[in-house]
DOBAMAR-680993 format. One record per atom (N, C-alpha, C): residue in three letters; atom name; x, y, z. Coordinates in nm, 3 decimals, decimal comma. Atoms other than C-alpha are relative to their C-alpha. Example, Ala and Ser with C-alpha at 12.3 -4.5 7.8 and 13.67 -1.06 7.14 Angstrom:
REM residues 2
+-----+----+---------+---------+---------+
:   r :  a :      xx :      yy :      zz :
+-----+----+---------+---------+---------+
: ala :  N :   0,089 :  -0,119 :   0,000 :
: ala : CA :   1,230 :  -0,450 :   0,780 :
: ala :  C :   0,090 :   0,120 :   0,000 :
: ser :  N :  -0,082 :  -0,119 :  -0,006 :
: ser : CA :   1,367 :  -0,106 :   0,714 :
: ser :  C :  -0,077 :   0,109 :   0,073 :
+-----+----+---------+---------+---------+
***
This chain:
REM residues 140
+-----+----+---------+---------+---------+
:   r :  a :      xx :      yy :      zz :
+-----+----+---------+---------+---------+
: met :  N :   0,084 :  -0,120 :  -0,001 :
: met : CA :  -0,001 :   0,001 :   0,001 :
: met :  C :   0,088 :   0,127 :  -0,001 :
: ser :  N :  -0,088 :  -0,114 :  -0,010 :
: ser : CA :   0,293 :   0,229 :   0,069 :
: ser :  C :   0,042 :   0,054 :  -0,137 :
: ala :  N :  -0,042 :  -0,041 :   0,135 :
: ala : CA :   0,411 :   0,233 :  -0,293 :
: ala :  C :  -0,116 :   0,063 :  -0,075 :
: ile :  N :   0,119 :  -0,056 :   0,069 :
: ile : CA :   0,055 :   0,297 :  -0,418 :
: ile :  C :  -0,026 :   0,141 :   0,054 :
: ala :  N :   0,032 :  -0,127 :  -0,062 :
: ala : CA :   0,000 :   0,582 :  -0,171 :
: ala :  C :   0,105 :   0,105 :  -0,036 :
: ser :  N :  -0,107 :  -0,093 :   0,037 :
: ser : CA :   0,333 :   0,739 :  -0,282 :
: ser :  C :  -0,011 :   0,044 :  -0,147 :
: ser :  N :   0,018 :  -0,037 :   0,141 :
: ser : CA :   0,220 :   0,754 :  -0,646 :
: ser :  C :  -0,054 :   0,143 :  -0,010 :
: pro :  N :   0,052 :  -0,134 :   0,016 :
: pro : CA :   0,165 :   1,109 :  -0,768 :
: pro :  C :  -0,150 :   0,001 :  -0,044 :
: arg :  N :   0,141 :   0,007 :   0,044 :
: arg : CA :  -0,177 :   0,993 :  -0,903 :
: arg :  C :  -0,093 :  -0,053 :   0,110 :
: phe :  N :   0,082 :   0,057 :  -0,106 :
: phe : CA :  -0,294 :   0,847 :  -0,571 :
: phe :  C :  -0,107 :   0,096 :   0,051 :
: leu :  N :   0,100 :  -0,094 :  -0,045 :
: leu : CA :  -0,462 :   1,160 :  -0,439 :
: leu :  C :  -0,105 :   0,037 :  -0,103 :
: pro :  N :   0,103 :  -0,028 :   0,100 :
: pro : CA :  -0,630 :   1,253 :  -0,768 :
: pro :  C :  -0,097 :  -0,117 :  -0,019 :
: arg :  N :   0,088 :   0,113 :   0,015 :
: arg : CA :  -0,765 :   0,901 :  -0,800 :
: arg :  C :  -0,095 :  -0,015 :   0,118 :
: leu :  N :   0,089 :  -0,003 :  -0,118 :
: leu : CA :  -0,900 :   0,916 :  -0,445 :
: leu :  C :  -0,107 :   0,107 :  -0,012 :
: met :  N :   0,099 :  -0,108 :   0,015 :
: met : CA :  -1,067 :   1,247 :  -0,523 :
: met :  C :  -0,102 :  -0,038 :  -0,103 :
: trp :  N :   0,099 :   0,050 :   0,100 :
: trp : CA :  -1,227 :   1,087 :  -0,831 :
: trp :  C :  -0,096 :  -0,097 :   0,068 :
: ala :  N :   0,086 :   0,097 :  -0,071 :
: ala : CA :  -1,356 :   0,802 :  -0,612 :
: ala :  C :  -0,095 :   0,073 :   0,095 :
: asp :  N :   0,080 :  -0,076 :  -0,091 :
: asp : CA :  -1,483 :   1,051 :  -0,356 :
: asp :  C :  -0,109 :   0,072 :  -0,080 :
: ala :  N :   0,096 :  -0,073 :   0,081 :
: ala : CA :  -1,651 :   1,256 :  -0,629 :
: ala :  C :  -0,109 :  -0,095 :  -0,056 :
: ala :  N :   0,095 :   0,094 :   0,057 :
: ala : CA :  -1,813 :   0,949 :  -0,787 :
: ala :  C :  -0,098 :  -0,050 :   0,106 :
: ser :  N :   0,087 :   0,052 :  -0,107 :
: ser : CA :  -1,947 :   0,812 :  -0,457 :
: ser :  C :  -0,098 :   0,109 :   0,044 :
: cys :  N :   0,089 :  -0,109 :  -0,044 :
: cys : CA :  -2,089 :   1,152 :  -0,359 :
: cys :  C :  -0,101 :   0,031 :  -0,109 :
: ala :  N :   0,091 :  -0,025 :   0,111 :
: ala : CA :  -2,240 :   1,210 :  -0,702 :
: ala :  C :  -0,111 :  -0,103 :  -0,006 :
: ala :  N :   0,099 :   0,108 :   0,005 :
: ala : CA :  -2,411 :   0,871 :  -0,699 :
: ala :  C :  -0,096 :   0,007 :   0,121 :
: thr :  N :   0,085 :  -0,009 :  -0,117 :
: thr : CA :  -2,539 :   0,908 :  -0,344 :
: thr :  C :  -0,093 :   0,121 :  -0,005 :
: gly :  N :   0,077 :  -0,123 :   0,009 :
: gly : CA :  -2,649 :   1,269 :  -0,394 :
: gly :  C :  -0,112 :  -0,010 :  -0,101 :
: ala :  N :   0,100 :   0,016 :   0,104 :
: ala : CA :  -2,832 :   1,188 :  -0,718 :
: ala :  C :  -0,109 :  -0,095 :   0,046 :
: leu :  N :   0,098 :   0,096 :  -0,051 :
: leu : CA :  -3,002 :   0,890 :  -0,561 :
: leu :  C :  -0,093 :   0,062 :   0,108 :
: gln :  N :   0,079 :  -0,061 :  -0,106 :
: gln : CA :  -3,112 :   1,091 :  -0,259 :
: gln :  C :  -0,094 :   0,106 :  -0,057 :
: leu :  N :   0,086 :  -0,102 :   0,060 :
: leu : CA :  -3,252 :   1,370 :  -0,478 :
: leu :  C :  -0,108 :  -0,064 :  -0,088 :
: ala :  N :   0,096 :   0,060 :   0,094 :
: ala : CA :  -3,418 :   1,147 :  -0,738 :
: ala :  C :  -0,108 :  -0,082 :   0,075 :
: phe :  N :   0,095 :   0,087 :  -0,070 :
: phe : CA :  -3,584 :   0,921 :  -0,479 :
: phe :  C :  -0,019 :   0,043 :   0,146 :
: thr :  N :   0,013 :  -0,051 :  -0,138 :
: thr : CA :  -3,619 :   1,143 :  -0,173 :
: thr :  C :  -0,115 :  -0,061 :   0,076 :
: gly :  N :   0,116 :   0,054 :  -0,069 :
: gly : CA :  -3,971 :   1,037 :  -0,084 :
: gly :  C :   0,008 :  -0,149 :   0,023 :
: ala :  N :  -0,010 :   0,145 :  -0,016 :
: ala : CA :  -3,915 :   0,670 :  -0,143 :
: ala :  C :   0,105 :  -0,038 :   0,101 :
: leu :  N :  -0,105 :   0,030 :  -0,097 :
: leu : CA :  -3,587 :   0,669 :   0,050 :
: leu :  C :  -0,043 :   0,039 :   0,142 :
: ala :  N :   0,048 :  -0,041 :  -0,133 :
: ala : CA :  -3,748 :   0,860 :   0,336 :
: ala :  C :  -0,091 :  -0,107 :   0,059 :
: gly :  N :   0,092 :   0,103 :  -0,045 :
: gly : CA :  -4,022 :   0,597 :   0,356 :
: gly :  C :   0,071 :  -0,132 :   0,032 :
: leu :  N :  -0,070 :   0,128 :  -0,020 :
: leu : CA :  -3,780 :   0,304 :   0,333 :
: leu :  C :   0,101 :   0,004 :   0,114 :
: thr :  N :  -0,110 :  -0,009 :  -0,096 :
: thr : CA :  -3,510 :   0,434 :   0,568 :
: thr :  C :  -0,044 :   0,061 :   0,134 :
: gly :  N :   0,036 :  -0,075 :  -0,120 :
: gly : CA :  -3,694 :   0,647 :   0,821 :
: gly :  C :   0,077 :   0,131 :   0,017 :
: leu :  N :  -0,068 :  -0,129 :  -0,003 :
: leu : CA :  -3,465 :   0,938 :   0,744 :
: leu :  C :  -0,094 :   0,108 :  -0,049 :
: pro :  N :   0,087 :  -0,111 :   0,044 :
: pro : CA :  -3,642 :   1,276 :   0,708 :
: pro :  C :   0,030 :   0,040 :  -0,145 :
: ala :  N :  -0,015 :  -0,042 :   0,139 :
: ala : CA :  -3,703 :   1,380 :   0,347 :
: ala :  C :   0,084 :   0,127 :  -0,013 :
: pro :  N :  -0,082 :  -0,121 :   0,013 :
: pro : CA :  -3,557 :   1,729 :   0,407 :
: pro :  C :   0,149 :  -0,027 :   0,023 :
: leu :  N :  -0,139 :   0,037 :  -0,022 :
: leu : CA :  -3,237 :   1,573 :   0,542 :
: leu :  C :   0,060 :  -0,069 :  -0,123 :
: leu :  N :  -0,046 :   0,066 :   0,124 :
: leu : CA :  -3,209 :   1,345 :   0,238 :
: leu :  C :   0,020 :   0,095 :  -0,114 :
: ala :  N :  -0,010 :  -0,095 :   0,109 :
: ala : CA :  -3,275 :   1,628 :  -0,004 :
: ala :  C :   0,115 :   0,100 :   0,022 :
: gly :  N :  -0,107 :  -0,097 :  -0,028 :
: gly : CA :  -3,042 :   1,876 :   0,167 :
: gly :  C :   0,136 :  -0,061 :  -0,011 :
: thr :  N :  -0,133 :   0,064 :   0,015 :
: thr : CA :  -2,754 :   1,633 :   0,195 :
: thr :  C :   0,024 :  -0,046 :  -0,139 :
: gly :  N :  -0,014 :   0,036 :   0,138 :
: gly : CA :  -2,824 :   1,516 :  -0,157 :
: gly :  C :   0,054 :   0,117 :  -0,084 :
: leu :  N :  -0,049 :  -0,121 :   0,071 :
: leu : CA :  -2,776 :   1,873 :  -0,288 :
: leu :  C :   0,145 :   0,030 :   0,037 :
: phe :  N :  -0,137 :  -0,023 :  -0,047 :
: phe : CA :  -2,465 :   1,914 :  -0,075 :
: phe :  C :   0,094 :  -0,098 :  -0,069 :
: leu :  N :  -0,087 :   0,101 :   0,058 :
: leu : CA :  -2,320 :   1,588 :  -0,205 :
: leu :  C :   0,027 :   0,023 :  -0,146 :
: leu :  N :  -0,022 :  -0,030 :   0,143 :
: leu : CA :  -2,369 :   1,691 :  -0,567 :
: leu :  C :   0,095 :   0,119 :  -0,017 :
: ala :  N :  -0,092 :  -0,118 :   0,006 :
: ala : CA :  -2,200 :   2,028 :  -0,508 :
: ala :  C :   0,142 :  -0,044 :   0,039 :
: tyr :  N :  -0,130 :   0,050 :  -0,044 :
: tyr : CA :  -1,920 :   1,853 :  -0,321 :
: tyr :  C :   0,065 :  -0,086 :  -0,109 :
: ala :  N :  -0,054 :   0,085 :   0,107 :
: ala : CA :  -1,881 :   1,599 :  -0,601 :
: ala :  C :   0,066 :   0,082 :  -0,111 :
: ala :  N :  -0,058 :  -0,088 :   0,100 :
: ala : CA :  -1,821 :   1,880 :  -0,847 :
: ala :  C :   0,133 :   0,059 :   0,048 :
: ala :  N :  -0,124 :  -0,054 :  -0,055 :
: ala : CA :  -1,559 :   2,033 :  -0,619 :
: ala :  C :   0,107 :  -0,104 :   0,007 :
: ala :  N :  -0,100 :   0,107 :  -0,007 :
: ala : CA :  -1,387 :   1,700 :  -0,563 :
: ala :  C :   0,050 :  -0,037 :  -0,140 :
: ala :  N :  -0,045 :   0,027 :   0,139 :
: ala : CA :  -1,380 :   1,639 :  -0,938 :
: ala :  C :   0,097 :   0,108 :  -0,044 :
: gly :  N :  -0,092 :  -0,110 :   0,036 :
: gly : CA :  -1,221 :   1,981 :  -0,981 :
: gly :  C :   0,137 :  -0,019 :   0,062 :
: met :  N :  -0,128 :   0,025 :  -0,064 :
: met : CA :  -0,954 :   1,890 :  -0,728 :
: met :  C :   0,075 :  -0,116 :  -0,069 :
: ala :  N :  -0,061 :   0,116 :   0,069 :
: ala : CA :  -0,895 :   1,559 :  -0,910 :
: ala :  C :   0,062 :   0,039 :  -0,130 :
: leu :  N :  -0,052 :  -0,044 :   0,132 :
: leu : CA :  -0,833 :   1,746 :  -1,235 :
: leu :  C :   0,125 :   0,083 :   0,011 :
: gln :  N :  -0,116 :  -0,088 :  -0,014 :
: gln : CA :  -0,558 :   1,964 :  -1,091 :
: gln :  C :   0,127 :  -0,077 :  -0,029 :
: arg :  N :  -0,125 :   0,065 :   0,031 :
: arg : CA :  -0,214 :   1,887 :  -1,219 :
: arg :  C :   0,079 :  -0,033 :   0,128 :
: val :  N :  -0,059 :   0,022 :  -0,130 :
: val : CA :  -0,079 :   1,926 :  -0,866 :
: val :  C :  -0,115 :   0,000 :   0,097 :
: pro :  N :   0,112 :   0,008 :  -0,096 :
: pro : CA :  -0,325 :   1,810 :  -0,601 :
: pro :  C :   0,005 :   0,113 :   0,099 :
: pro :  N :   0,006 :  -0,111 :  -0,099 :
: pro : CA :  -0,438 :   2,104 :  -0,382 :
: pro :  C :   0,002 :  -0,056 :   0,141 :
: arg :  N :  -0,019 :   0,066 :  -0,129 :
: arg : CA :  -0,301 :   1,968 :  -0,054 :
: arg :  C :  -0,086 :   0,060 :   0,112 :
: arg :  N :   0,079 :  -0,062 :  -0,104 :
: arg : CA :  -0,470 :   2,220 :   0,170 :
: arg :  C :  -0,148 :  -0,028 :  -0,015 :
: leu :  N :   0,145 :   0,034 :   0,021 :
: leu : CA :  -0,809 :   2,165 :   0,011 :
: leu :  C :  -0,027 :  -0,144 :   0,031 :
: ile :  N :   0,021 :   0,141 :  -0,030 :
: ile : CA :  -0,768 :   1,793 :   0,033 :
: ile :  C :   0,011 :  -0,024 :   0,150 :
: gly :  N :  -0,002 :   0,006 :  -0,146 :
: gly : CA :  -0,674 :   1,839 :   0,398 :
: gly :  C :  -0,138 :   0,038 :   0,059 :
: leu :  N :   0,134 :  -0,038 :  -0,043 :
: leu : CA :  -1,009 :   2,016 :   0,442 :
: leu :  C :  -0,100 :  -0,111 :  -0,029 :
: val :  N :   0,085 :   0,114 :   0,040 :
: val : CA :  -1,175 :   1,724 :   0,263 :
: val :  C :   0,013 :  -0,110 :   0,105 :
: val :  N :  -0,023 :   0,105 :  -0,103 :
: val : CA :  -1,017 :   1,483 :   0,514 :
: val :  C :  -0,078 :   0,037 :   0,124 :
: ile :  N :   0,074 :  -0,044 :  -0,119 :
: ile : CA :  -1,157 :   1,688 :   0,800 :
: ile :  C :  -0,150 :  -0,011 :  -0,020 :
: gly :  N :   0,143 :   0,009 :   0,032 :
: gly : CA :  -1,495 :   1,704 :   0,628 :
: gly :  C :  -0,047 :  -0,147 :   0,001 :
: asn :  N :   0,039 :   0,141 :   0,002 :
: asn : CA :  -1,500 :   1,329 :   0,572 :
: asn :  C :  -0,010 :  -0,060 :   0,142 :
: phe :  N :   0,007 :   0,046 :  -0,140 :
: phe : CA :  -1,420 :   1,259 :   0,939 :
: phe :  C :  -0,119 :   0,065 :   0,071 :
: gly :  N :   0,117 :  -0,067 :  -0,057 :
: gly : CA :  -1,685 :   1,516 :   1,034 :
: gly :  C :  -0,128 :  -0,064 :  -0,044 :
: trp :  N :   0,120 :   0,073 :   0,051 :
: trp : CA :  -1,941 :   1,341 :   0,813 :
: trp :  C :  -0,019 :  -0,130 :   0,072 :
: ala :  N :   0,007 :   0,127 :  -0,073 :
: ala : CA :  -1,856 :   1,014 :   0,983 :
: ala :  C :  -0,051 :   0,024 :   0,141 :
: leu :  N :   0,051 :  -0,030 :  -0,135 :
: leu : CA :  -1,910 :   1,172 :   1,324 :
: leu :  C :  -0,147 :   0,034 :  -0,003 :
: ala :  N :   0,141 :  -0,035 :   0,013 :
: ala : CA :  -2,242 :   1,315 :   1,206 :
: ala :  C :  -0,086 :  -0,124 :  -0,022 :
: cys :  N :   0,072 :   0,126 :   0,022 :
: cys : CA :  -2,348 :   0,970 :   1,086 :
: cys :  C :  -0,010 :  -0,075 :   0,134 :
: leu :  N :  -0,001 :   0,068 :  -0,131 :
: leu : CA :  -2,250 :   0,823 :   1,424 :
: leu :  C :  -0,102 :   0,068 :   0,093 :
: ala :  N :   0,091 :  -0,072 :  -0,086 :
: ala : CA :  -2,445 :   1,095 :   1,605 :
: ala :  C :  -0,146 :  -0,028 :  -0,043 :
: leu :  N :   0,134 :   0,031 :   0,052 :
: leu : CA :  -2,747 :   1,027 :   1,382 :
: leu :  C :  -0,045 :  -0,138 :   0,047 :
: leu :  N :   0,034 :   0,138 :  -0,044 :
: leu : CA :  -2,732 :   0,658 :   1,471 :
: leu :  C :  -0,017 :  -0,012 :   0,149 :
: leu :  N :   0,006 :   0,011 :  -0,143 :
: leu : CA :  -2,672 :   0,703 :   1,840 :
: leu :  C :  -0,093 :   0,095 :   0,067 :
: gly :  N :   0,089 :  -0,100 :  -0,056 :
: gly : CA :  -2,896 :   1,003 :   1,889 :
: gly :  C :  -0,137 :  -0,055 :   0,038 :
: gly :  N :   0,129 :   0,063 :  -0,033 :
: gly : CA :  -3,207 :   0,784 :   1,890 :
: gly :  C :  -0,123 :   0,084 :  -0,030 :
: gly :  N :   0,118 :  -0,083 :   0,026 :
: gly : CA :  -3,429 :   1,064 :   1,769 :
: gly :  C :  -0,076 :  -0,030 :  -0,126 :
: leu :  N :   0,065 :   0,034 :   0,127 :
: leu : CA :  -3,516 :   0,911 :   1,436 :
: leu :  C :  -0,046 :  -0,146 :   0,000 :
: pro :  N :   0,047 :   0,141 :   0,009 :
: pro : CA :  -3,723 :   0,600 :   1,370 :
: pro :  C :   0,059 :  -0,071 :  -0,122 :
: leu :  N :  -0,068 :   0,065 :   0,112 :
: leu : CA :  -3,466 :   0,443 :   1,140 :
: leu :  C :  -0,041 :  -0,144 :  -0,014 :
: ser :  N :   0,025 :   0,141 :   0,030 :
: ser : CA :  -3,554 :   0,119 :   0,973 :
: ser :  C :   0,137 :  -0,072 :  -0,010 :
: gly :  N :  -0,125 :   0,073 :   0,022 :
: gly : CA :  -3,295 :  -0,153 :   0,922 :
: gly :  C :   0,075 :   0,054 :  -0,122 :
: leu :  N :  -0,062 :  -0,055 :   0,118 :
: leu : CA :  -3,234 :  -0,010 :   0,577 :
: leu :  C :   0,057 :   0,138 :   0,030 :
: gly :  N :  -0,050 :  -0,131 :  -0,038 :
: gly : CA :  -3,194 :   0,335 :   0,728 :
: gly :  C :   0,131 :  -0,007 :   0,073 :
: val :  N :  -0,124 :   0,018 :  -0,075 :
: val : CA :  -2,932 :   0,212 :   0,970 :
: val :  C :   0,111 :  -0,044 :  -0,099 :
: ala :  N :  -0,100 :   0,043 :   0,101 :
: ala : CA :  -2,754 :   0,036 :   0,680 :
: ala :  C :   0,043 :   0,116 :  -0,090 :
: trp :  N :  -0,032 :  -0,119 :   0,087 :
: trp : CA :  -2,772 :   0,355 :   0,465 :
: trp :  C :   0,099 :   0,089 :   0,071 :
: val :  N :  -0,088 :  -0,087 :  -0,076 :
: val : CA :  -2,609 :   0,561 :   0,739 :
: val :  C :   0,133 :  -0,067 :   0,027 :
: leu :  N :  -0,125 :   0,072 :  -0,024 :
: leu : CA :  -2,354 :   0,293 :   0,824 :
: leu :  C :   0,085 :  -0,007 :  -0,126 :
: ala :  N :  -0,077 :   0,005 :   0,127 :
: ala : CA :  -2,255 :   0,265 :   0,454 :
: ala :  C :   0,066 :   0,133 :  -0,025 :
: gln :  N :  -0,063 :  -0,130 :   0,019 :
: gln : CA :  -2,194 :   0,639 :   0,437 :
: gln :  C :   0,114 :   0,020 :   0,101 :
: leu :  N :  -0,105 :  -0,010 :  -0,103 :
: leu : CA :  -2,001 :   0,627 :   0,764 :
: leu :  C :   0,126 :  -0,075 :  -0,042 :
: ala :  N :  -0,114 :   0,084 :   0,038 :
: ala : CA :  -1,778 :   0,347 :   0,638 :
: ala :  C :   0,071 :   0,059 :  -0,120 :
: cys :  N :  -0,058 :  -0,056 :   0,122 :
: cys : CA :  -1,726 :   0,511 :   0,299 :
: cys :  C :   0,086 :   0,122 :   0,029 :
: val :  N :  -0,075 :  -0,121 :  -0,026 :
: val : CA :  -1,618 :   0,848 :   0,437 :
: val :  C :   0,118 :  -0,026 :   0,091 :
: leu :  N :  -0,115 :   0,036 :  -0,081 :
: leu : CA :  -1,395 :   0,687 :   0,699 :
: leu :  C :   0,115 :  -0,058 :  -0,082 :
: val :  N :  -0,103 :   0,061 :   0,085 :
: val : CA :  -1,212 :   0,482 :   0,440 :
: val :  C :   0,060 :   0,106 :  -0,094 :
: leu :  N :  -0,054 :  -0,106 :   0,089 :
: leu : CA :  -1,182 :   0,775 :   0,197 :
: leu :  C :   0,086 :   0,098 :   0,077 :
: gly :  N :  -0,076 :  -0,094 :  -0,080 :
: gly : CA :  -1,070 :   1,010 :   0,469 :
: gly :  C :   0,135 :  -0,054 :   0,043 :
: glu :  N :  -0,126 :   0,059 :  -0,044 :
: glu : CA :  -0,808 :   0,771 :   0,599 :
: glu :  C :   0,096 :  -0,014 :  -0,117 :
: leu :  N :  -0,088 :   0,012 :   0,117 :
: leu : CA :  -0,673 :   0,701 :   0,249 :
: leu :  C :   0,049 :   0,137 :  -0,046 :
: gln :  N :  -0,038 :  -0,135 :   0,038 :
: gln : CA :  -0,670 :   1,074 :   0,167 :
: gln :  C :   0,110 :   0,050 :   0,096 :
: trp :  N :  -0,096 :  -0,040 :  -0,098 :
: trp : CA :  -0,483 :   1,141 :   0,492 :
: trp :  C :   0,135 :  -0,071 :  -0,028 :
: met :  N :  -0,121 :   0,076 :   0,031 :
: met : CA :  -0,232 :   0,866 :   0,406 :
: met :  C :   0,067 :   0,060 :  -0,126 :
: gly :  N :  -0,057 :  -0,056 :   0,120 :
: gly : CA :  -0,187 :   1,011 :   0,059 :
: gly :  C :   0,062 :   0,136 :   0,021 :
: leu :  N :  -0,057 :  -0,130 :  -0,035 :
: leu : CA :  -0,128 :   1,359 :   0,200 :
: leu :  C :   0,134 :  -0,015 :   0,071 :
: lys :  N :  -0,124 :   0,024 :  -0,074 :
: lys : CA :   0,135 :   1,225 :   0,439 :
: lys :  C :   0,109 :  -0,051 :  -0,093 :
: arg :  N :  -0,097 :   0,055 :   0,094 :
: arg : CA :   0,307 :   1,025 :   0,166 :
: arg :  C :   0,050 :   0,104 :  -0,096 :
: ser :  N :  -0,043 :  -0,101 :   0,095 :
: ser : CA :   0,309 :   1,315 :  -0,078 :
: ser :  C :   0,090 :   0,103 :   0,066 :
: arg :  N :  -0,084 :  -0,095 :  -0,073 :
: arg : CA :   0,457 :   1,544 :   0,189 :
: arg :  C :   0,137 :  -0,060 :   0,022 :
: gln :  N :  -0,127 :   0,068 :  -0,020 :
: gln : CA :   0,727 :   1,289 :   0,264 :
: gln :  C :   0,080 :  -0,008 :  -0,131 :
: ala :  N :  -0,065 :   0,005 :   0,130 :
: ala : CA :   0,799 :   1,249 :  -0,107 :
: ala :  C :   0,055 :   0,134 :  -0,039 :
: gly :  N :  -0,046 :  -0,137 :   0,032 :
: gly : CA :   0,824 :   1,627 :  -0,145 :
: gly :  C :   0,123 :   0,037 :   0,081 :
: arg :  N :  -0,116 :  -0,029 :  -0,080 :
: arg : CA :   1,071 :   1,645 :   0,141 :
: arg :  C :   0,123 :  -0,082 :  -0,041 :
: ala :  N :  -0,111 :   0,086 :   0,038 :
: ala : CA :   1,282 :   1,357 :   0,011 :
: ala :  C :   0,055 :   0,040 :  -0,135 :
: ala :  N :  -0,047 :  -0,031 :   0,134 :
: ala : CA :   1,304 :   1,493 :  -0,343 :
: ala :  C :   0,121 :   0,090 :  -0,002 :
: pro :  N :  -0,122 :  -0,084 :   0,005 :
: pro : CA :   1,553 :   1,774 :  -0,265 :
: pro :  C :   0,124 :  -0,075 :   0,046 :
: leu :  N :  -0,116 :   0,079 :  -0,048 :
: leu : CA :   1,774 :   1,524 :  -0,079 :
: leu :  C :   0,059 :  -0,088 :  -0,111 :
: ala :  N :  -0,045 :   0,089 :   0,108 :
: ala : CA :   1,786 :   1,300 :  -0,386 :
: ala :  C :   0,070 :   0,076 :  -0,108 :
: ala :  N :  -0,057 :  -0,076 :   0,109 :
: ala : CA :   1,887 :   1,584 :  -0,615 :
: ala :  C :   0,147 :   0,033 :   0,022 :
+-----+----+---------+---------+---------+
***
């Protein structure tokens, strides 16, 4: 995994994966807000609002993925955002205020797992790219 994470294309590929997952989830939540609300127990306004956010975020993540040099500070904010999203999912599950169905719990757990994995991989990629940047002048 170390060699993969050190690749200059690792962060852009992760940002494409993040963009794709957010675009798919956001589009699904917007296209089927009512049906998903009924099936999951999640409030329709929450599904619609986060769906819109996810589509906007997907566009931003795709923009970051297209950059020749990955915007490290922005990706650092993405990492924080992904971990924040995971915490929000956990709070939603543990808060007990929503009558989530089994599918609703699975929906939130899937998002929690996805953002945790992406955030951790993005963090790893940032660390590796910083280390590679520091090692490059020594090799010259």
